[in-house]
mmCIF file as Biopython writes it, N, C-alpha, C and O atoms, coordinates in Angstrom:
data_model
#
loop_
_atom_site.group_PDB
_atom_site.id
_atom_site.type_symbol
_atom_site.label_atom_id
_atom_site.label_alt_id
_atom_site.label_comp_id
_atom_site.label_asym_id
_atom_site.label_entity_id
_atom_site.label_seq_id
_atom_site.pdbx_PDB_ins_code
_atom_site.Cartn_x
_atom_site.Cartn_y
_atom_site.Cartn_z
_atom_site.occupancy
_atom_site.B_iso_or_equiv
_atom_site.auth_seq_id
_atom_site.auth_asym_id
_atom_site.pdbx_PDB_model_num
ATOM 1   N N  . THR A ? 1  ? -23.670 10.048  -1.872  1.0 0.0 1  A 1 
ATOM 2   C CA . THR A ? 1  ? -22.877 9.365   -2.873  1.0 0.0 1  A 1 
ATOM 3   C C  . THR A ? 1  ? -21.525 9.023   -2.284  1.0 0.0 1  A 1 
ATOM 4   O O  . THR A ? 1  ? -20.856 9.873   -1.697  1.0 0.0 1  A 1 
ATOM 5   N N  . ARG A ? 2  ? -21.135 7.791   -2.442  1.0 0.0 2  A 1 
ATOM 6   C CA . ARG A ? 2  ? -19.819 7.355   -1.975  1.0 0.0 2  A 1 
ATOM 7   C C  . ARG A ? 2  ? -18.862 7.289   -3.151  1.0 0.0 2  A 1 
ATOM 8   O O  . ARG A ? 2  ? -19.228 6.903   -4.261  1.0 0.0 2  A 1 
ATOM 9   N N  . VAL A ? 3  ? -17.642 7.672   -2.877  1.0 0.0 3  A 1 
ATOM 10  C CA . VAL A ? 3  ? -16.585 7.583   -3.882  1.0 0.0 3  A 1 
ATOM 11  C C  . VAL A ? 3  ? -15.531 6.648   -3.323  1.0 0.0 3  A 1 
ATOM 12  O O  . VAL A ? 3  ? -15.063 6.839   -2.201  1.0 0.0 3  A 1 
ATOM 13  N N  . GLN A ? 4  ? -15.159 5.652   -4.082  1.0 0.0 4  A 1 
ATOM 14  C CA . GLN A ? 4  ? -14.159 4.689   -3.639  1.0 0.0 4  A 1 
ATOM 15  C C  . GLN A ? 4  ? -12.960 4.748   -4.575  1.0 0.0 4  A 1 
ATOM 16  O O  . GLN A ? 4  ? -13.112 4.806   -5.795  1.0 0.0 4  A 1 
ATOM 17  N N  . VAL A ? 5  ? -11.774 4.732   -3.994  1.0 0.0 5  A 1 
ATOM 18  C CA . VAL A ? 5  ? -10.539 4.791   -4.767  1.0 0.0 5  A 1 
ATOM 19  C C  . VAL A ? 5  ? -10.232 3.413   -5.324  1.0 0.0 5  A 1 
ATOM 20  O O  . VAL A ? 5  ? -10.375 2.409   -4.627  1.0 0.0 5  A 1 
ATOM 21  N N  . ASP A ? 6  ? -9.816  3.366   -6.564  1.0 0.0 6  A 1 
ATOM 22  C CA . ASP A ? 6  ? -9.368  2.117   -7.172  1.0 0.0 6  A 1 
ATOM 23  C C  . ASP A ? 6  ? -7.937  1.860   -6.694  1.0 0.0 6  A 1 
ATOM 24  O O  . ASP A ? 6  ? -6.980  2.359   -7.286  1.0 0.0 6  A 1 
ATOM 25  N N  . VAL A ? 7  ? -7.799  1.082   -5.625  1.0 0.0 7  A 1 
ATOM 26  C CA . VAL A ? 7  ? -6.519  0.882   -4.961  1.0 0.0 7  A 1 
ATOM 27  C C  . VAL A ? 7  ? -5.497  0.228   -5.887  1.0 0.0 7  A 1 
ATOM 28  O O  . VAL A ? 7  ? -4.325  0.603   -5.862  1.0 0.0 7  A 1 
ATOM 29  N N  . LEU A ? 8  ? -5.906  -0.727  -6.691  1.0 0.0 8  A 1 
ATOM 30  C CA . LEU A ? 8  ? -4.969  -1.387  -7.600  1.0 0.0 8  A 1 
ATOM 31  C C  . LEU A ? 8  ? -4.345  -0.390  -8.572  1.0 0.0 8  A 1 
ATOM 32  O O  . LEU A ? 8  ? -3.147  -0.459  -8.847  1.0 0.0 8  A 1 
ATOM 33  N N  . SER A ? 9  ? -5.135  0.520   -9.085  1.0 0.0 9  A 1 
ATOM 34  C CA . SER A ? 9  ? -4.600  1.531   -10.003 1.0 0.0 9  A 1 
ATOM 35  C C  . SER A ? 9  ? -3.630  2.465   -9.295  1.0 0.0 9  A 1 
ATOM 36  O O  . SER A ? 9  ? -2.613  2.852   -9.871  1.0 0.0 9  A 1 
ATOM 37  N N  . VAL A ? 10 ? -3.930  2.831   -8.052  1.0 0.0 10 A 1 
ATOM 38  C CA . VAL A ? 10 ? -3.023  3.694   -7.294  1.0 0.0 10 A 1 
ATOM 39  C C  . VAL A ? 10 ? -1.717  2.969   -7.020  1.0 0.0 10 A 1 
ATOM 40  O O  . VAL A ? 10 ? -0.645  3.565   -7.123  1.0 0.0 10 A 1 
ATOM 41  N N  . HIS A ? 11 ? -1.793  1.689   -6.673  1.0 0.0 11 A 1 
ATOM 42  C CA . HIS A ? 11 ? -0.583  0.931   -6.369  1.0 0.0 11 A 1 
ATOM 43  C C  . HIS A ? 11 ? 0.274   0.684   -7.602  1.0 0.0 11 A 1 
ATOM 44  O O  . HIS A ? 11 ? 1.463   0.395   -7.469  1.0 0.0 11 A 1 
ATOM 45  N N  . ASN A ? 12 ? -0.293  0.790   -8.790  1.0 0.0 12 A 1 
ATOM 46  C CA . ASN A ? 12 ? 0.458   0.578   -10.027 1.0 0.0 12 A 1 
ATOM 47  C C  . ASN A ? 12 ? 0.680   1.862   -10.816 1.0 0.0 12 A 1 
ATOM 48  O O  . ASN A ? 12 ? 1.114   1.805   -11.966 1.0 0.0 12 A 1 
ATOM 49  N N  . ASN A ? 13 ? 0.394   3.008   -10.231 1.0 0.0 13 A 1 
ATOM 50  C CA . ASN A ? 13 ? 0.499   4.288   -10.925 1.0 0.0 13 A 1 
ATOM 51  C C  . ASN A ? 13 ? 1.947   4.763   -10.970 1.0 0.0 13 A 1 
ATOM 52  O O  . ASN A ? 13 ? 2.554   4.948   -9.915  1.0 0.0 13 A 1 
ATOM 53  N N  . PRO A ? 14 ? 2.525   4.967   -12.163 1.0 0.0 14 A 1 
ATOM 54  C CA . PRO A ? 14 ? 3.914   5.429   -12.257 1.0 0.0 14 A 1 
ATOM 55  C C  . PRO A ? 14 ? 4.105   6.850   -11.735 1.0 0.0 14 A 1 
ATOM 56  O O  . PRO A ? 14 ? 5.237   7.244   -11.456 1.0 0.0 14 A 1 
ATOM 57  N N  . ASP A ? 15 ? 3.033   7.632   -11.595 1.0 0.0 15 A 1 
ATOM 58  C CA . ASP A ? 15 ? 3.171   8.974   -11.018 1.0 0.0 15 A 1 
ATOM 59  C C  . ASP A ? 15 ? 3.615   8.896   -9.558  1.0 0.0 15 A 1 
ATOM 60  O O  . ASP A ? 15 ? 4.309   9.792   -9.077  1.0 0.0 15 A 1 
ATOM 61  N N  . TYR A ? 16 ? 3.226   7.845   -8.854  1.0 0.0 16 A 1 
ATOM 62  C CA . TYR A ? 16 ? 3.610   7.672   -7.456  1.0 0.0 16 A 1 
ATOM 63  C C  . TYR A ? 16 ? 4.896   6.868   -7.298  1.0 0.0 16 A 1 
ATOM 64  O O  . TYR A ? 16 ? 5.697   7.166   -6.412  1.0 0.0 16 A 1 
ATOM 65  N N  . TRP A ? 17 ? 5.109   5.871   -8.125  1.0 0.0 17 A 1 
ATOM 66  C CA . TRP A ? 17 ? 6.178   4.912   -7.900  1.0 0.0 17 A 1 
ATOM 67  C C  . TRP A ? 17 ? 7.370   5.069   -8.824  1.0 0.0 17 A 1 
ATOM 68  O O  . TRP A ? 17 ? 8.352   4.341   -8.677  1.0 0.0 17 A 1 
ATOM 69  N N  . GLY A ? 18 ? 7.320   5.978   -9.756  1.0 0.0 18 A 1 
ATOM 70  C CA . GLY A ? 18 ? 8.461   6.228   -10.629 1.0 0.0 18 A 1 
ATOM 71  C C  . GLY A ? 18 ? 8.299   5.558   -11.981 1.0 0.0 18 A 1 
ATOM 72  O O  . GLY A ? 18 ? 7.341   4.820   -12.210 1.0 0.0 18 A 1 
ATOM 73  N N  . PRO A ? 19 ? 9.245   5.822   -12.876 1.0 0.0 19 A 1 
ATOM 74  C CA . PRO A ? 19 ? 9.110   5.344   -14.257 1.0 0.0 19 A 1 
ATOM 75  C C  . PRO A ? 19 ? 9.357   3.847   -14.437 1.0 0.0 19 A 1 
ATOM 76  O O  . PRO A ? 19 ? 8.942   3.276   -15.446 1.0 0.0 19 A 1 
ATOM 77  N N  . GLN A ? 20 ? 10.022  3.202   -13.481 1.0 0.0 20 A 1 
ATOM 78  C CA . GLN A ? 20 ? 10.290  1.767   -13.606 1.0 0.0 20 A 1 
ATOM 79  C C  . GLN A ? 20 ? 8.988   0.983   -13.474 1.0 0.0 20 A 1 
ATOM 80  O O  . GLN A ? 20 ? 8.058   1.432   -12.804 1.0 0.0 20 A 1 
ATOM 81  N N  . PRO A ? 21 ? 8.917   -0.192  -14.113 1.0 0.0 21 A 1 
ATOM 82  C CA . PRO A ? 21 ? 7.722   -1.037  -13.954 1.0 0.0 21 A 1 
ATOM 83  C C  . PRO A ? 21 ? 7.512   -1.403  -12.485 1.0 0.0 21 A 1 
ATOM 84  O O  . PRO A ? 21 ? 8.470   -1.685  -11.765 1.0 0.0 21 A 1 
ATOM 85  N N  . VAL A ? 22 ? 6.259   -1.398  -12.049 1.0 0.0 22 A 1 
ATOM 86  C CA . VAL A ? 22 ? 5.968   -1.649  -10.634 1.0 0.0 22 A 1 
ATOM 87  C C  . VAL A ? 22 ? 6.204   -3.097  -10.233 1.0 0.0 22 A 1 
ATOM 88  O O  . VAL A ? 22 ? 6.386   -3.378  -9.049  1.0 0.0 22 A 1 
ATOM 89  N N  . ASP A ? 23 ? 6.206   -4.019  -11.182 1.0 0.0 23 A 1 
ATOM 90  C CA . ASP A ? 23 ? 6.433   -5.423  -10.840 1.0 0.0 23 A 1 
ATOM 91  C C  . ASP A ? 23 ? 7.910   -5.796  -10.887 1.0 0.0 23 A 1 
ATOM 92  O O  . ASP A ? 23 ? 8.254   -6.973  -10.778 1.0 0.0 23 A 1 
ATOM 93  N N  . GLU A ? 24 ? 8.779   -4.814  -11.049 1.0 0.0 24 A 1 
ATOM 94  C CA . GLU A ? 24 ? 10.219  -5.045  -11.104 1.0 0.0 24 A 1 
ATOM 95  C C  . GLU A ? 24 ? 10.834  -4.642  -9.763  1.0 0.0 24 A 1 
ATOM 96  O O  . GLU A ? 24 ? 10.487  -3.596  -9.213  1.0 0.0 24 A 1 
ATOM 97  N N  . PHE A ? 25 ? 11.750  -5.469  -9.231  1.0 0.0 25 A 1 
ATOM 98  C CA . PHE A ? 25 ? 12.394  -5.161  -7.957  1.0 0.0 25 A 1 
ATOM 99  C C  . PHE A ? 25 ? 13.383  -4.022  -8.162  1.0 0.0 25 A 1 
ATOM 100 O O  . PHE A ? 25 ? 14.362  -4.168  -8.893  1.0 0.0 25 A 1 
ATOM 101 N N  . TRP A ? 26 ? 13.132  -2.908  -7.529  1.0 0.0 26 A 1 
ATOM 102 C CA . TRP A ? 26 ? 13.956  -1.721  -7.656  1.0 0.0 26 A 1 
ATOM 103 C C  . TRP A ? 26 ? 13.883  -0.956  -6.337  1.0 0.0 26 A 1 
ATOM 104 O O  . TRP A ? 26 ? 13.093  -0.019  -6.218  1.0 0.0 26 A 1 
ATOM 105 N N  . PRO A ? 27 ? 14.700  -1.339  -5.332  1.0 0.0 27 A 1 
ATOM 106 C CA . PRO A ? 27 ? 14.577  -0.765  -3.991  1.0 0.0 27 A 1 
ATOM 107 C C  . PRO A ? 27 ? 14.855  0.730   -3.912  1.0 0.0 27 A 1 
ATOM 108 O O  . PRO A ? 27 ? 14.405  1.380   -2.968  1.0 0.0 27 A 1 
ATOM 109 N N  . GLU A ? 28 ? 15.575  1.293   -4.864  1.0 0.0 28 A 1 
ATOM 110 C CA . GLU A ? 28 ? 15.875  2.723   -4.823  1.0 0.0 28 A 1 
ATOM 111 C C  . GLU A ? 28 ? 14.617  3.582   -4.939  1.0 0.0 28 A 1 
ATOM 112 O O  . GLU A ? 28 ? 14.630  4.748   -4.546  1.0 0.0 28 A 1 
ATOM 113 N N  . ARG A ? 29 ? 13.548  3.026   -5.467  1.0 0.0 29 A 1 
ATOM 114 C CA . ARG A ? 29 ? 12.314  3.805   -5.623  1.0 0.0 29 A 1 
ATOM 115 C C  . ARG A ? 29 ? 11.745  4.228   -4.270  1.0 0.0 29 A 1 
ATOM 116 O O  . ARG A ? 29 ? 10.968  5.180   -4.200  1.0 0.0 29 A 1 
ATOM 117 N N  . HIS A ? 30 ? 12.121  3.535   -3.196  1.0 0.0 30 A 1 
ATOM 118 C CA . HIS A ? 30 ? 11.573  3.835   -1.874  1.0 0.0 30 A 1 
ATOM 119 C C  . HIS A ? 30 ? 12.428  4.820   -1.082  1.0 0.0 30 A 1 
ATOM 120 O O  . HIS A ? 30 ? 12.110  5.116   0.069   1.0 0.0 30 A 1 
ATOM 121 N N  . LEU A ? 31 ? 13.507  5.334   -1.674  1.0 0.0 31 A 1 
ATOM 122 C CA . LEU A ? 31 ? 14.366  6.276   -0.968  1.0 0.0 31 A 1 
ATOM 123 C C  . LEU A ? 31 ? 13.804  7.695   -0.970  1.0 0.0 31 A 1 
ATOM 124 O O  . LEU A ? 31 ? 14.137  8.489   -0.090  1.0 0.0 31 A 1 
ATOM 125 N N  . THR A ? 32 ? 12.968  8.021   -1.929  1.0 0.0 32 A 1 
ATOM 126 C CA . THR A ? 32 ? 12.382  9.357   -1.990  1.0 0.0 32 A 1 
ATOM 127 C C  . THR A ? 32 ? 11.033  9.365   -1.271  1.0 0.0 32 A 1 
ATOM 128 O O  . THR A ? 32 ? 10.393  8.325   -1.115  1.0 0.0 32 A 1 
ATOM 129 N N  . LYS A ? 33 ? 10.618  10.545  -0.841  1.0 0.0 33 A 1 
ATOM 130 C CA . LYS A ? 33 ? 9.329   10.683  -0.156  1.0 0.0 33 A 1 
ATOM 131 C C  . LYS A ? 33 ? 8.186   10.487  -1.142  1.0 0.0 33 A 1 
ATOM 132 O O  . LYS A ? 33 ? 8.242   10.968  -2.274  1.0 0.0 33 A 1 
ATOM 133 N N  . ARG A ? 34 ? 7.164   9.787   -0.713  1.0 0.0 34 A 1 
ATOM 134 C CA . ARG A ? 34 ? 5.967   9.567   -1.525  1.0 0.0 34 A 1 
ATOM 135 C C  . ARG A ? 34 ? 4.756   10.158  -0.811  1.0 0.0 34 A 1 
ATOM 136 O O  . ARG A ? 34 ? 4.810   10.459  0.382   1.0 0.0 34 A 1 
ATOM 137 N N  . HIS A ? 35 ? 3.695   10.316  -1.536  1.0 0.0 35 A 1 
ATOM 138 C CA . HIS A ? 35 ? 2.442   10.787  -0.955  1.0 0.0 35 A 1 
ATOM 139 C C  . HIS A ? 35 ? 1.978   9.759   0.073   1.0 0.0 35 A 1 
ATOM 140 O O  . HIS A ? 35 ? 2.066   8.562   -0.204  1.0 0.0 35 A 1 
ATOM 141 N N  . PRO A ? 36 ? 1.487   10.164  1.246   1.0 0.0 36 A 1 
ATOM 142 C CA . PRO A ? 36 ? 1.101   9.195   2.279   1.0 0.0 36 A 1 
ATOM 143 C C  . PRO A ? 36 ? -0.008  8.237   1.863   1.0 0.0 36 A 1 
ATOM 144 O O  . PRO A ? 36 ? -0.122  7.150   2.431   1.0 0.0 36 A 1 
ATOM 145 N N  . LEU A ? 37 ? -0.821  8.611   0.892   1.0 0.0 37 A 1 
ATOM 146 C CA . LEU A ? 37 ? -1.894  7.725   0.449   1.0 0.0 37 A 1 
ATOM 147 C C  . LEU A ? 37 ? -1.514  6.938   -0.800  1.0 0.0 37 A 1 
ATOM 148 O O  . LEU A ? 37 ? -2.380  6.332   -1.430  1.0 0.0 37 A 1 
ATOM 149 N N  . ALA A ? 38 ? -0.242  6.937   -1.166  1.0 0.0 38 A 1 
ATOM 150 C CA . ALA A ? 38 ? 0.182   6.205   -2.360  1.0 0.0 38 A 1 
ATOM 151 C C  . ALA A ? 38 ? 0.101   4.694   -2.145  1.0 0.0 38 A 1 
ATOM 152 O O  . ALA A ? 38 ? -0.012  3.940   -3.112  1.0 0.0 38 A 1 
ATOM 153 N N  . TYR A ? 39 ? 0.156   4.247   -0.898  1.0 0.0 39 A 1 
ATOM 154 C CA . TYR A ? 39 ? 0.061   2.814   -0.607  1.0 0.0 39 A 1 
ATOM 155 C C  . TYR A ? 39 ? -0.993  2.618   0.469   1.0 0.0 39 A 1 
ATOM 156 O O  . TYR A ? 39 ? -0.800  3.040   1.609   1.0 0.0 39 A 1 
ATOM 157 N N  . MET A ? 40 ? -2.102  1.985   0.122   1.0 0.0 40 A 1 
ATOM 158 C CA . MET A ? 40 ? -3.205  1.752   1.059   1.0 0.0 40 A 1 
ATOM 159 C C  . MET A ? 40 ? -3.587  0.274   1.014   1.0 0.0 40 A 1 
ATOM 160 O O  . MET A ? 40 ? -4.581  -0.074  0.376   1.0 0.0 40 A 1 
ATOM 161 N N  . PRO A ? 41 ? -2.833  -0.598  1.666   1.0 0.0 41 A 1 
ATOM 162 C CA . PRO A ? 41 ? -3.131  -2.018  1.538   1.0 0.0 41 A 1 
ATOM 163 C C  . PRO A ? 41 ? -4.468  -2.431  2.148   1.0 0.0 41 A 1 
ATOM 164 O O  . PRO A ? 41 ? -5.057  -3.417  1.707   1.0 0.0 41 A 1 
ATOM 165 N N  . PHE A ? 42 ? -4.960  -1.705  3.149   1.0 0.0 42 A 1 
ATOM 166 C CA . PHE A ? 42 ? -6.209  -2.083  3.811   1.0 0.0 42 A 1 
ATOM 167 C C  . PHE A ? 42 ? -7.303  -1.036  3.651   1.0 0.0 42 A 1 
ATOM 168 O O  . PHE A ? 42 ? -8.344  -1.132  4.301   1.0 0.0 42 A 1 
ATOM 169 N N  . GLY A ? 43 ? -7.092  -0.060  2.817   1.0 0.0 43 A 1 
ATOM 170 C CA . GLY A ? 43 ? -8.057  1.015   2.662   1.0 0.0 43 A 1 
ATOM 171 C C  . GLY A ? 43 ? -7.782  2.117   3.662   1.0 0.0 43 A 1 
ATOM 172 O O  . GLY A ? 43 ? -6.724  2.155   4.290   1.0 0.0 43 A 1 
ATOM 173 N N  . ILE A ? 44 ? -8.754  3.022   3.805   1.0 0.0 44 A 1 
ATOM 174 C CA . ILE A ? 44 ? -8.572  4.162   4.702   1.0 0.0 44 A 1 
ATOM 175 C C  . ILE A ? 44 ? -9.943  4.599   5.221   1.0 0.0 44 A 1 
ATOM 176 O O  . ILE A ? 44 ? -10.960 4.417   4.552   1.0 0.0 44 A 1 
ATOM 177 N N  . GLY A ? 45 ? -9.952  5.165   6.400   1.0 0.0 45 A 1 
ATOM 178 C CA . GLY A ? 45 ? -11.199 5.682   6.960   1.0 0.0 45 A 1 
ATOM 179 C C  . GLY A ? 45 ? -11.909 4.676   7.839   1.0 0.0 45 A 1 
ATOM 180 O O  . GLY A ? 45 ? -11.334 3.653   8.211   1.0 0.0 45 A 1 
ATOM 181 N N  . PRO A ? 46 ? -13.167 4.963   8.174   1.0 0.0 46 A 1 
ATOM 182 C CA . PRO A ? 46 ? -13.892 4.112   9.116   1.0 0.0 46 A 1 
ATOM 183 C C  . PRO A ? 46 ? -14.251 2.735   8.560   1.0 0.0 46 A 1 
ATOM 184 O O  . PRO A ? 46 ? -14.600 1.839   9.329   1.0 0.0 46 A 1 
ATOM 185 N N  . ARG A ? 47 ? -14.174 2.551   7.263   1.0 0.0 47 A 1 
ATOM 186 C CA . ARG A ? 47 ? -14.559 1.267   6.668   1.0 0.0 47 A 1 
ATOM 187 C C  . ARG A ? 47 ? -13.354 0.506   6.124   1.0 0.0 47 A 1 
ATOM 188 O O  . ARG A ? 47 ? -13.443 -0.139  5.079   1.0 0.0 47 A 1 
ATOM 189 N N  . ILE A ? 48 ? -12.233 0.581   6.830   1.0 0.0 48 A 1 
ATOM 190 C CA . ILE A ? 48 ? -11.061 -0.154  6.373   1.0 0.0 48 A 1 
ATOM 191 C C  . ILE A ? 48 ? -11.295 -1.649  6.518   1.0 0.0 48 A 1 
ATOM 192 O O  . ILE A ? 48 ? -12.263 -2.072  7.150   1.0 0.0 48 A 1 
ATOM 193 N N  . CYS A ? 49 ? -10.435 -2.427  5.950   1.0 0.0 49 A 1 
ATOM 194 C CA . CYS A ? 49 ? -10.552 -3.885  5.956   1.0 0.0 49 A 1 
ATOM 195 C C  . CYS A ? 49 ? -10.660 -4.408  7.390   1.0 0.0 49 A 1 
ATOM 196 O O  . CYS A ? 49 ? -9.860  -4.033  8.248   1.0 0.0 49 A 1 
ATOM 197 N N  . VAL A ? 50 ? -11.634 -5.261  7.650   1.0 0.0 50 A 1 
ATOM 198 C CA . VAL A ? 50 ? -11.820 -5.792  9.004   1.0 0.0 50 A 1 
ATOM 199 C C  . VAL A ? 50 ? -10.682 -6.721  9.404   1.0 0.0 50 A 1 
ATOM 200 O O  . VAL A ? 50 ? -10.460 -6.936  10.596  1.0 0.0 50 A 1 
ATOM 201 N N  . GLY A ? 51 ? -9.965  -7.270  8.451   1.0 0.0 51 A 1 
ATOM 202 C CA . GLY A ? 51 ? -8.858  -8.169  8.755   1.0 0.0 51 A 1 
ATOM 203 C C  . GLY A ? 51 ? -7.516  -7.477  8.868   1.0 0.0 51 A 1 
ATOM 204 O O  . GLY A ? 51 ? -6.493  -8.146  9.010   1.0 0.0 51 A 1 
ATOM 205 N N  . ALA A ? 52 ? -7.491  -6.153  8.808   1.0 0.0 52 A 1 
ATOM 206 C CA . ALA A ? 52 ? -6.226  -5.414  8.827   1.0 0.0 52 A 1 
ATOM 207 C C  . ALA A ? 52 ? -5.448  -5.659  10.117  1.0 0.0 52 A 1 
ATOM 208 O O  . ALA A ? 52 ? -4.259  -5.974  10.075  1.0 0.0 52 A 1 
ATOM 209 N N  . ARG A ? 53 ? -6.110  -5.516  11.255  1.0 0.0 53 A 1 
ATOM 210 C CA . ARG A ? 53 ? -5.415  -5.694  12.536  1.0 0.0 53 A 1 
ATOM 211 C C  . ARG A ? 53 ? -4.930  -7.135  12.691  1.0 0.0 53 A 1 
ATOM 212 O O  . ARG A ? 53 ? -3.820  -7.363  13.171  1.0 0.0 53 A 1 
ATOM 213 N N  . LEU A ? 54 ? -5.751  -8.107  12.290  1.0 0.0 54 A 1 
ATOM 214 C CA . LEU A ? 54 ? -5.356  -9.513  12.363  1.0 0.0 54 A 1 
ATOM 215 C C  . LEU A ? 54 ? -4.142  -9.774  11.472  1.0 0.0 54 A 1 
ATOM 216 O O  . LEU A ? 54 ? -3.200  -10.444 11.896  1.0 0.0 54 A 1 
ATOM 217 N N  . ALA A ? 55 ? -4.153  -9.255  10.249  1.0 0.0 55 A 1 
ATOM 218 C CA . ALA A ? 55 ? -3.038  -9.459  9.331   1.0 0.0 55 A 1 
ATOM 219 C C  . ALA A ? 55 ? -1.755  -8.845  9.873   1.0 0.0 55 A 1 
ATOM 220 O O  . ALA A ? 55 ? -0.693  -9.461  9.786   1.0 0.0 55 A 1 
ATOM 221 N N  . LEU A ? 56 ? -1.836  -7.641  10.430  1.0 0.0 56 A 1 
ATOM 222 C CA . LEU A ? 56 ? -0.646  -6.997  10.976  1.0 0.0 56 A 1 
ATOM 223 C C  . LEU A ? 56 ? -0.124  -7.742  12.203  1.0 0.0 56 A 1 
ATOM 224 O O  . LEU A ? 56 ? 1.088   -7.883  12.368  1.0 0.0 56 A 1 
ATOM 225 N N  . CYS A ? 57 ? -1.024  -8.222  13.067  1.0 0.0 57 A 1 
ATOM 226 C CA . CYS A ? 57 ? -0.594  -8.993  14.241  1.0 0.0 57 A 1 
ATOM 227 C C  . CYS A ? 57 ? 0.076   -10.294 13.827  1.0 0.0 57 A 1 
ATOM 228 O O  . CYS A ? 57 ? 1.087   -10.682 14.412  1.0 0.0 57 A 1 
ATOM 229 N N  . LYS A ? 58 ? -0.471  -10.969 12.832  1.0 0.0 58 A 1 
ATOM 230 C CA . LYS A ? 58 ? 0.138   -12.212 12.352  1.0 0.0 58 A 1 
ATOM 231 C C  . LYS A ? 58 ? 1.505   -11.942 11.746  1.0 0.0 58 A 1 
ATOM 232 O O  . LYS A ? 58 ? 2.436   -12.727 11.927  1.0 0.0 58 A 1 
ATOM 233 N N  . PHE A ? 59 ? 1.627   -10.833 11.026  1.0 0.0 59 A 1 
ATOM 234 C CA . PHE A ? 59 ? 2.909   -10.478 10.425  1.0 0.0 59 A 1 
ATOM 235 C C  . PHE A ? 59 ? 3.962   -10.229 11.502  1.0 0.0 59 A 1 
ATOM 236 O O  . PHE A ? 59 ? 5.089   -10.710 11.388  1.0 0.0 59 A 1 
ATOM 237 N N  . VAL A ? 60 ? 3.605   -9.481  12.545  1.0 0.0 60 A 1 
ATOM 238 C CA . VAL A ? 60 ? 4.538   -9.212  13.641  1.0 0.0 60 A 1 
ATOM 239 C C  . VAL A ? 60 ? 4.907   -10.513 14.343  1.0 0.0 60 A 1 
ATOM 240 O O  . VAL A ? 60 ? 6.074   -10.727 14.671  1.0 0.0 60 A 1 
ATOM 241 N N  . PHE A ? 61 ? 3.937   -11.377 14.575  1.0 0.0 61 A 1 
ATOM 242 C CA . PHE A ? 61 ? 4.205   -12.666 15.210  1.0 0.0 61 A 1 
ATOM 243 C C  . PHE A ? 61 ? 5.152   -13.503 14.353  1.0 0.0 61 A 1 
ATOM 244 O O  . PHE A ? 61 ? 6.066   -14.142 14.876  1.0 0.0 61 A 1 
ATOM 245 N N  . LEU A ? 62 ? 4.936   -13.501 13.046  1.0 0.0 62 A 1 
ATOM 246 C CA . LEU A ? 62 ? 5.790   -14.255 12.129  1.0 0.0 62 A 1 
ATOM 247 C C  . LEU A ? 62 ? 7.222   -13.730 12.154  1.0 0.0 62 A 1 
ATOM 248 O O  . LEU A ? 62 ? 8.171   -14.513 12.157  1.0 0.0 62 A 1 
ATOM 249 N N  . ILE A ? 63 ? 7.377   -12.425 12.171  1.0 0.0 63 A 1 
ATOM 250 C CA . ILE A ? 63 ? 8.710   -11.816 12.159  1.0 0.0 63 A 1 
ATOM 251 C C  . ILE A ? 63 ? 9.466   -12.115 13.454  1.0 0.0 63 A 1 
ATOM 252 O O  . ILE A ? 63 ? 10.659  -12.415 13.411  1.0 0.0 63 A 1 
ATOM 253 N N  . PHE A ? 64 ? 8.799   -12.037 14.590  1.0 0.0 64 A 1 
ATOM 254 C CA . PHE A ? 64 ? 9.476   -12.170 15.874  1.0 0.0 64 A 1 
ATOM 255 C C  . PHE A ? 64 ? 9.442   -13.576 16.464  1.0 0.0 64 A 1 
ATOM 256 O O  . PHE A ? 64 ? 9.819   -13.765 17.620  1.0 0.0 64 A 1 
ATOM 257 N N  . SER A ? 65 ? 8.999   -14.557 15.695  1.0 0.0 65 A 1 
ATOM 258 C CA . SER A ? 65 ? 9.006   -15.923 16.234  1.0 0.0 65 A 1 
ATOM 259 C C  . SER A ? 65 ? 9.981   -16.798 15.481  1.0 0.0 65 A 1 
ATOM 260 O O  . SER A ? 65 ? 10.121  -17.980 15.796  1.0 0.0 65 A 1 
#
């Protein structure tokens, strides 16, 4: 049996991100330590998103060009 985490719910969970709405810009929320799995944009484990490395490389290229 496989168990998959509902990533959208984790990314919008006020237990991880604080009482402010998650769609509101509030940079102070990132000053405190969070659980390492509170943000998983590409998943985790051996079956992570196949485009993760490509997306990160493109992001680095965009930033430094």
